[in-house]
N, CA, C, O and CB atoms as a CASP TS submission, in Angstrom:
PFRMAT TS
TARGET T0000
AUTHOR 0000-0000-0000
METHOD Language model
MODEL 1
PARENT N/A
ATOM      1  N   UNK     1     -21.618  18.582 -15.239  1.00  0.00           N
ATOM      2  CA  UNK     1     -20.605  17.765 -15.860  1.00  0.00           C
ATOM      3  C   UNK     1     -20.987  17.562 -17.317  1.00  0.00           C
ATOM      4  O   UNK     1     -22.159  17.394 -17.654  1.00  0.00           O
ATOM      5  CB  UNK     1     -20.444  16.413 -15.123  1.00  0.00           C
ATOM      6  N   UNK     2     -19.977  17.581 -18.169  1.00  0.00           N
ATOM      7  CA  UNK     2     -20.212  17.405 -19.594  1.00  0.00           C
ATOM      8  C   UNK     2     -19.321  16.289 -20.122  1.00  0.00           C
ATOM      9  O   UNK     2     -18.120  16.284 -19.855  1.00  0.00           O
ATOM     10  CB  UNK     2     -19.956  18.721 -20.363  1.00  0.00           C
ATOM     11  N   UNK     3     -19.882  15.355 -20.859  1.00  0.00           N
ATOM     12  CA  UNK     3     -19.123  14.255 -21.438  1.00  0.00           C
ATOM     13  C   UNK     3     -18.772  14.596 -22.873  1.00  0.00           C
ATOM     14  O   UNK     3     -19.606  15.092 -23.630  1.00  0.00           O
ATOM     15  CB  UNK     3     -19.915  12.930 -21.366  1.00  0.00           C
ATOM     16  N   UNK     4     -17.547  14.327 -23.233  1.00  0.00           N
ATOM     17  CA  UNK     4     -17.058  14.587 -24.583  1.00  0.00           C
ATOM     18  C   UNK     4     -16.550  13.280 -25.190  1.00  0.00           C
ATOM     19  O   UNK     4     -16.375  12.287 -24.482  1.00  0.00           O
ATOM     20  CB  UNK     4     -15.934  15.667 -24.573  1.00  0.00           C
ATOM     21  N   UNK     5     -16.319  13.284 -26.485  1.00  0.00           N
ATOM     22  CA  UNK     5     -15.750  12.128 -27.161  1.00  0.00           C
ATOM     23  C   UNK     5     -14.266  11.987 -26.832  1.00  0.00           C
ATOM     24  O   UNK     5     -13.664  12.858 -26.205  1.00  0.00           O
ATOM     25  CB  UNK     5     -15.953  12.242 -28.677  1.00  0.00           C
ATOM     26  N   UNK     6     -13.697  10.873 -27.270  1.00  0.00           N
ATOM     27  CA  UNK     6     -12.277  10.623 -27.039  1.00  0.00           C
ATOM     28  C   UNK     6     -11.435  11.603 -27.837  1.00  0.00           C
ATOM     29  O   UNK     6     -11.801  12.011 -28.939  1.00  0.00           O
ATOM     30  CB  UNK     6     -11.910   9.176 -27.410  1.00  0.00           C
ATOM     31  N   UNK     7     -10.304  11.971 -27.259  1.00  0.00           N
ATOM     32  CA  UNK     7      -9.349  12.827 -27.940  1.00  0.00           C
ATOM     33  C   UNK     7      -8.280  11.964 -28.594  1.00  0.00           C
ATOM     34  O   UNK     7      -8.099  10.813 -28.197  1.00  0.00           O
ATOM     35  CB  UNK     7      -8.715  13.840 -26.961  1.00  0.00           C
ATOM     36  N   UNK     8      -7.575  12.482 -29.574  1.00  0.00           N
ATOM     37  CA  UNK     8      -6.479  11.715 -30.160  1.00  0.00           C
ATOM     38  C   UNK     8      -5.471  11.323 -29.067  1.00  0.00           C
ATOM     39  O   UNK     8      -5.055  12.164 -28.271  1.00  0.00           O
ATOM     40  CB  UNK     8      -5.779  12.534 -31.284  1.00  0.00           C
ATOM     41  N   UNK     9      -5.091  10.065 -29.037  1.00  0.00           N
ATOM     42  CA  UNK     9      -4.136   9.600 -28.039  1.00  0.00           C
ATOM     43  C   UNK     9      -4.766   9.049 -26.779  1.00  0.00           C
ATOM     44  O   UNK     9      -4.073   8.417 -25.983  1.00  0.00           O
ATOM     45  CB  UNK     9      -3.231  10.702 -27.675  1.00  0.00           C
ATOM     46  N   UNK    10      -6.063   9.264 -26.565  1.00  0.00           N
ATOM     47  CA  UNK    10      -6.727   8.699 -25.387  1.00  0.00           C
ATOM     48  C   UNK    10      -6.753   7.178 -25.504  1.00  0.00           C
ATOM     49  O   UNK    10      -6.942   6.649 -26.599  1.00  0.00           O
ATOM     50  CB  UNK    10      -8.172   9.262 -25.235  1.00  0.00           C
ATOM     51  N   UNK    11      -6.566   6.463 -24.385  1.00  0.00           N
ATOM     52  CA  UNK    11      -6.629   5.002 -24.451  1.00  0.00           C
ATOM     53  C   UNK    11      -8.060   4.547 -24.722  1.00  0.00           C
ATOM     54  O   UNK    11      -9.013   5.215 -24.320  1.00  0.00           O
ATOM     55  CB  UNK    11      -6.105   4.374 -23.140  1.00  0.00           C
ATOM     56  N   UNK    12      -8.212   3.411 -25.406  1.00  0.00           N
ATOM     57  CA  UNK    12      -9.557   2.929 -25.705  1.00  0.00           C
ATOM     58  C   UNK    12     -10.301   2.439 -24.466  1.00  0.00           C
ATOM     59  O   UNK    12     -11.532   2.439 -24.444  1.00  0.00           O
ATOM     60  CB  UNK    12      -9.485   1.820 -26.719  1.00  0.00           C
ATOM     61  N   UNK    13      -9.557   2.016 -23.424  1.00  0.00           N
ATOM     62  CA  UNK    13     -10.179   1.479 -22.214  1.00  0.00           C
ATOM     63  C   UNK    13      -9.358   1.914 -21.004  1.00  0.00           C
ATOM     64  O   UNK    13      -8.128   1.935 -21.059  1.00  0.00           O
ATOM     65  CB  UNK    13     -10.292  -0.079 -22.281  1.00  0.00           C
ATOM     66  N   UNK    14     -10.029   2.255 -19.927  1.00  0.00           N
ATOM     67  CA  UNK    14      -9.377   2.529 -18.643  1.00  0.00           C
ATOM     68  C   UNK    14      -9.926   1.547 -17.622  1.00  0.00           C
ATOM     69  O   UNK    14     -11.134   1.316 -17.567  1.00  0.00           O
ATOM     70  CB  UNK    14      -9.608   4.013 -18.181  1.00  0.00           C
ATOM     71  N   UNK    15      -9.050   0.968 -16.813  1.00  0.00           N
ATOM     72  CA  UNK    15      -9.461   0.003 -15.806  1.00  0.00           C
ATOM     73  C   UNK    15      -9.310   0.652 -14.438  1.00  0.00           C
ATOM     74  O   UNK    15      -8.235   1.140 -14.087  1.00  0.00           O
ATOM     75  CB  UNK    15      -8.626  -1.314 -15.904  1.00  0.00           C
ATOM     76  N   UNK    16     -10.389   0.655 -13.672  1.00  0.00           N
ATOM     77  CA  UNK    16     -10.343   1.299 -12.371  1.00  0.00           C
ATOM     78  C   UNK    16     -10.808   0.382 -11.245  1.00  0.00           C
ATOM     79  O   UNK    16     -10.845   0.799 -10.087  1.00  0.00           O
ATOM     80  CB  UNK    16     -11.182   2.545 -12.390  1.00  0.00           C
ATOM     81  N   UNK    17     -11.161  -0.846 -11.562  1.00  0.00           N
ATOM     82  CA  UNK    17     -11.666  -1.761 -10.561  1.00  0.00           C
ATOM     83  C   UNK    17     -10.887  -3.068 -10.650  1.00  0.00           C
ATOM     84  O   UNK    17     -10.897  -3.724 -11.692  1.00  0.00           O
ATOM     85  CB  UNK    17     -13.186  -2.002 -10.745  1.00  0.00           C
ATOM     86  N   UNK    18     -10.216  -3.452  -9.574  1.00  0.00           N
ATOM     87  CA  UNK    18      -9.354  -4.639  -9.584  1.00  0.00           C
ATOM     88  C   UNK    18     -10.055  -5.875  -9.024  1.00  0.00           C
ATOM     89  O   UNK    18      -9.396  -6.875  -8.743  1.00  0.00           O
ATOM     90  CB  UNK    18      -8.091  -4.368  -8.786  1.00  0.00           C
ATOM     91  N   UNK    19     -11.359  -5.828  -8.859  1.00  0.00           N
ATOM     92  CA  UNK    19     -12.063  -6.971  -8.268  1.00  0.00           C
ATOM     93  C   UNK    19     -11.887  -8.261  -9.060  1.00  0.00           C
ATOM     94  O   UNK    19     -11.684  -9.324  -8.473  1.00  0.00           O
ATOM     95  CB  UNK    19     -13.528  -6.660  -8.150  1.00  0.00           C
ATOM     96  N   UNK    20     -11.964  -8.179 -10.386  1.00  0.00           N
ATOM     97  CA  UNK    20     -11.851  -9.404 -11.192  1.00  0.00           C
ATOM     98  C   UNK    20     -10.488 -10.060 -11.031  1.00  0.00           C
ATOM     99  O   UNK    20     -10.404 -11.276 -10.858  1.00  0.00           O
ATOM    100  CB  UNK    20     -12.101  -9.094 -12.667  1.00  0.00           C
ATOM    101  N   UNK    21      -9.427  -9.276 -11.086  1.00  0.00           N
ATOM    102  CA  UNK    21      -8.090  -9.873 -10.974  1.00  0.00           C
ATOM    103  C   UNK    21      -7.870 -10.415  -9.557  1.00  0.00           C
ATOM    104  O   UNK    21      -7.170 -11.412  -9.378  1.00  0.00           O
ATOM    105  CB  UNK    21      -6.991  -8.830 -11.330  1.00  0.00           C
ATOM    106  N   UNK    22      -8.454  -9.775  -8.569  1.00  0.00           N
ATOM    107  CA  UNK    22      -8.355 -10.294  -7.189  1.00  0.00           C
ATOM    108  C   UNK    22      -9.080 -11.638  -7.077  1.00  0.00           C
ATOM    109  O   UNK    22      -8.550 -12.595  -6.512  1.00  0.00           O
ATOM    110  CB  UNK    22      -8.953  -9.273  -6.170  1.00  0.00           C
ATOM    111  N   UNK    23     -10.299 -11.695  -7.624  1.00  0.00           N
ATOM    112  CA  UNK    23     -11.103 -12.915  -7.529  1.00  0.00           C
ATOM    113  C   UNK    23     -10.515 -14.057  -8.350  1.00  0.00           C
ATOM    114  O   UNK    23     -10.429 -15.188  -7.872  1.00  0.00           O
ATOM    115  CB  UNK    23     -12.526 -12.639  -7.984  1.00  0.00           C
ATOM    116  N   UNK    24     -10.113 -13.767  -9.575  1.00  0.00           N
ATOM    117  CA  UNK    24      -9.658 -14.824 -10.479  1.00  0.00           C
ATOM    118  C   UNK    24      -8.228 -15.282 -10.216  1.00  0.00           C
ATOM    119  O   UNK    24      -7.926 -16.468 -10.343  1.00  0.00           O
ATOM    120  CB  UNK    24      -9.770 -14.355 -11.895  1.00  0.00           C
ATOM    121  N   UNK    25      -7.356 -14.364  -9.856  1.00  0.00           N
ATOM    122  CA  UNK    25      -5.942 -14.718  -9.698  1.00  0.00           C
ATOM    123  C   UNK    25      -5.443 -14.634  -8.257  1.00  0.00           C
ATOM    124  O   UNK    25      -4.311 -15.021  -7.965  1.00  0.00           O
ATOM    125  CB  UNK    25      -5.105 -13.823 -10.559  1.00  0.00           C
ATOM    126  N   UNK    26      -6.278 -14.134  -7.369  1.00  0.00           N
ATOM    127  CA  UNK    26      -5.861 -14.000  -5.983  1.00  0.00           C
ATOM    128  C   UNK    26      -4.834 -12.888  -5.774  1.00  0.00           C
ATOM    129  O   UNK    26      -4.115 -12.880  -4.775  1.00  0.00           O
ATOM    130  CB  UNK    26      -5.297 -15.303  -5.499  1.00  0.00           C
ATOM    131  N   UNK    27      -4.769 -11.951  -6.719  1.00  0.00           N
ATOM    132  CA  UNK    27      -3.811 -10.848  -6.646  1.00  0.00           C
ATOM    133  C   UNK    27      -4.185  -9.887  -5.523  1.00  0.00           C
ATOM    134  O   UNK    27      -5.355  -9.551  -5.345  1.00  0.00           O
ATOM    135  CB  UNK    27      -3.748 -10.098  -7.989  1.00  0.00           C
ATOM    136  N   UNK    28      -3.193  -9.454  -4.777  1.00  0.00           N
ATOM    137  CA  UNK    28      -3.400  -8.486  -3.707  1.00  0.00           C
ATOM    138  C   UNK    28      -2.454  -7.312  -3.957  1.00  0.00           C
ATOM    139  O   UNK    28      -1.239  -7.507  -4.004  1.00  0.00           O
ATOM    140  CB  UNK    28      -3.155  -9.131  -2.289  1.00  0.00           C
ATOM    141  N   UNK    29      -2.985  -6.098  -4.119  1.00  0.00           N
ATOM    142  CA  UNK    29      -2.117  -4.949  -4.387  1.00  0.00           C
ATOM    143  C   UNK    29      -1.280  -4.584  -3.163  1.00  0.00           C
ATOM    144  O   UNK    29      -1.707  -4.777  -2.025  1.00  0.00           O
ATOM    145  CB  UNK    29      -2.952  -3.745  -4.825  1.00  0.00           C
ATOM    146  N   UNK    30      -0.094  -4.058  -3.411  1.00  0.00           N
ATOM    147  CA  UNK    30       0.771  -3.615  -2.312  1.00  0.00           C
ATOM    148  C   UNK    30       0.156  -2.402  -1.621  1.00  0.00           C
ATOM    149  O   UNK    30       0.289  -2.245  -0.407  1.00  0.00           O
ATOM    150  CB  UNK    30       2.192  -3.276  -2.830  1.00  0.00           C
ATOM    151  N   UNK    31      -0.510  -1.555  -2.381  1.00  0.00           N
ATOM    152  CA  UNK    31      -1.160  -0.360  -1.840  1.00  0.00           C
ATOM    153  C   UNK    31      -2.597  -0.368  -2.308  1.00  0.00           C
ATOM    154  O   UNK    31      -2.869  -0.501  -3.501  1.00  0.00           O
ATOM    155  CB  UNK    31      -0.429   0.953  -2.285  1.00  0.00           C
ATOM    156  N   UNK    32      -3.514  -0.226  -1.374  1.00  0.00           N
ATOM    157  CA  UNK    32      -4.925  -0.370  -1.681  1.00  0.00           C
ATOM    158  C   UNK    32      -5.696   0.945  -1.590  1.00  0.00           C
ATOM    159  O   UNK    32      -6.910   0.972  -1.790  1.00  0.00           O
ATOM    160  CB  UNK    32      -5.537  -1.376  -0.758  1.00  0.00           C
ATOM    161  N   UNK    33      -4.989   2.035  -1.287  1.00  0.00           N
ATOM    162  CA  UNK    33      -5.675   3.319  -1.188  1.00  0.00           C
ATOM    163  C   UNK    33      -4.940   4.344  -2.046  1.00  0.00           C
ATOM    164  O   UNK    33      -3.727   4.244  -2.231  1.00  0.00           O
ATOM    165  CB  UNK    33      -5.761   3.794   0.292  1.00  0.00           C
ATOM    166  N   UNK    34      -5.654   5.309  -2.560  1.00  0.00           N
ATOM    167  CA  UNK    34      -5.088   6.276  -3.489  1.00  0.00           C
ATOM    168  C   UNK    34      -3.918   7.035  -2.882  1.00  0.00           C
ATOM    169  O   UNK    34      -2.916   7.260  -3.560  1.00  0.00           O
ATOM    170  CB  UNK    34      -6.153   7.250  -3.937  1.00  0.00           C
ATOM    171  N   UNK    35      -4.023   7.430  -1.632  1.00  0.00           N
ATOM    172  CA  UNK    35      -2.938   8.169  -0.988  1.00  0.00           C
ATOM    173  C   UNK    35      -1.657   7.333  -0.929  1.00  0.00           C
ATOM    174  O   UNK    35      -0.570   7.843  -1.202  1.00  0.00           O
ATOM    175  CB  UNK    35      -3.354   8.598   0.426  1.00  0.00           C
ATOM    176  N   UNK    36      -1.781   6.066  -0.577  1.00  0.00           N
ATOM    177  CA  UNK    36      -0.623   5.178  -0.532  1.00  0.00           C
ATOM    178  C   UNK    36      -0.013   4.957  -1.906  1.00  0.00           C
ATOM    179  O   UNK    36       1.209   4.888  -2.042  1.00  0.00           O
ATOM    180  CB  UNK    36      -1.013   3.851   0.069  1.00  0.00           C
ATOM    181  N   UNK    37      -0.857   4.845  -2.923  1.00  0.00           N
ATOM    182  CA  UNK    37      -0.383   4.652  -4.296  1.00  0.00           C
ATOM    183  C   UNK    37       0.397   5.881  -4.750  1.00  0.00           C
ATOM    184  O   UNK    37       1.484   5.756  -5.314  1.00  0.00           O
ATOM    185  CB  UNK    37      -1.570   4.376  -5.257  1.00  0.00           C
ATOM    186  N   UNK    38      -0.147   7.053  -4.508  1.00  0.00           N
ATOM    187  CA  UNK    38       0.519   8.292  -4.915  1.00  0.00           C
ATOM    188  C   UNK    38       1.825   8.474  -4.163  1.00  0.00           C
ATOM    189  O   UNK    38       2.832   8.842  -4.767  1.00  0.00           O
ATOM    190  CB  UNK    38      -0.395   9.498  -4.679  1.00  0.00           C
ATOM    191  N   UNK    39       1.834   8.224  -2.858  1.00  0.00           N
ATOM    192  CA  UNK    39       3.043   8.359  -2.067  1.00  0.00           C
ATOM    193  C   UNK    39       4.131   7.406  -2.568  1.00  0.00           C
ATOM    194  O   UNK    39       5.285   7.806  -2.723  1.00  0.00           O
ATOM    195  CB  UNK    39       2.742   8.096  -0.590  1.00  0.00           C
ATOM    196  N   UNK    40       3.766   6.159  -2.817  1.00  0.00           N
ATOM    197  CA  UNK    40       4.729   5.180  -3.307  1.00  0.00           C
ATOM    198  C   UNK    40       5.286   5.587  -4.669  1.00  0.00           C
ATOM    199  O   UNK    40       6.491   5.481  -4.900  1.00  0.00           O
ATOM    200  CB  UNK    40       4.081   3.799  -3.396  1.00  0.00           C
ATOM    201  N   UNK    41       4.429   6.046  -5.563  1.00  0.00           N
ATOM    202  CA  UNK    41       4.873   6.480  -6.889  1.00  0.00           C
ATOM    203  C   UNK    41       5.806   7.676  -6.784  1.00  0.00           C
ATOM    204  O   UNK    41       6.799   7.757  -7.506  1.00  0.00           O
ATOM    205  CB  UNK    41       3.670   6.827  -7.773  1.00  0.00           C
ATOM    206  N   UNK    42       5.494   8.596  -5.896  1.00  0.00           N
ATOM    207  CA  UNK    42       6.338   9.780  -5.717  1.00  0.00           C
ATOM    208  C   UNK    42       7.715   9.384  -5.168  1.00  0.00           C
ATOM    209  O   UNK    42       8.733   9.912  -5.617  1.00  0.00           O
ATOM    210  CB  UNK    42       5.653  10.793  -4.767  1.00  0.00           C
ATOM    211  N   UNK    43       7.751   8.475  -4.219  1.00  0.00           N
ATOM    212  CA  UNK    43       9.031   8.022  -3.671  1.00  0.00           C
ATOM    213  C   UNK    43       9.869   7.340  -4.753  1.00  0.00           C
ATOM    214  O   UNK    43      11.083   7.534  -4.815  1.00  0.00           O
ATOM    215  CB  UNK    43       8.800   7.060  -2.488  1.00  0.00           C
ATOM    216  N   UNK    44       9.227   6.553  -5.593  1.00  0.00           N
ATOM    217  CA  UNK    44       9.922   5.862  -6.681  1.00  0.00           C
ATOM    218  C   UNK    44      10.488   6.875  -7.681  1.00  0.00           C
ATOM    219  O   UNK    44      11.629   6.745  -8.125  1.00  0.00           O
ATOM    220  CB  UNK    44       8.965   4.876  -7.396  1.00  0.00           C
ATOM    221  N   UNK    45       9.693   7.871  -8.026  1.00  0.00           N
ATOM    222  CA  UNK    45      10.145   8.897  -8.969  1.00  0.00           C
ATOM    223  C   UNK    45      11.329   9.688  -8.410  1.00  0.00           C
ATOM    224  O   UNK    45      12.251  10.035  -9.149  1.00  0.00           O
ATOM    225  CB  UNK    45       8.993   9.849  -9.308  1.00  0.00           C
ATOM    226  N   UNK    46      11.304   9.970  -7.123  1.00  0.00           N
ATOM    227  CA  UNK    46      12.414  10.728  -6.513  1.00  0.00           C
ATOM    228  C   UNK    46      13.731   9.965  -6.577  1.00  0.00           C
ATOM    229  O   UNK    46      14.797  10.578  -6.623  1.00  0.00           O
ATOM    230  CB  UNK    46      12.089  11.062  -5.057  1.00  0.00           C
ATOM    231  N   UNK    47      13.672   8.639  -6.579  1.00  0.00           N
ATOM    232  CA  UNK    47      14.883   7.827  -6.625  1.00  0.00           C
ATOM    233  C   UNK    47      15.465   7.714  -8.035  1.00  0.00           C
ATOM    234  O   UNK    47      16.634   7.363  -8.196  1.00  0.00           O
ATOM    235  CB  UNK    47      14.592   6.449  -6.084  1.00  0.00           C
ATOM    236  N   UNK    48      14.670   8.004  -9.040  1.00  0.00           N
ATOM    237  CA  UNK    48      15.140   7.859 -10.437  1.00  0.00           C
ATOM    238  C   UNK    48      16.173   8.862 -10.785  1.00  0.00           C
ATOM    239  O   UNK    48      16.666   8.874 -11.913  1.00  0.00           O
ATOM    240  CB  UNK    48      14.002   7.979 -11.403  1.00  0.00           C
TER
END
């Protein structure tokens, strides 16, 4: 694996862990697994 610098247009920060928002705000995601998230997003896109 090779790490490179940011490219033009890359976001300055990516968030991949929702533990803080769950702990602080009690937020519970509708989909908690990657497969469910992708399936839900695909269904939403098909309706557009």
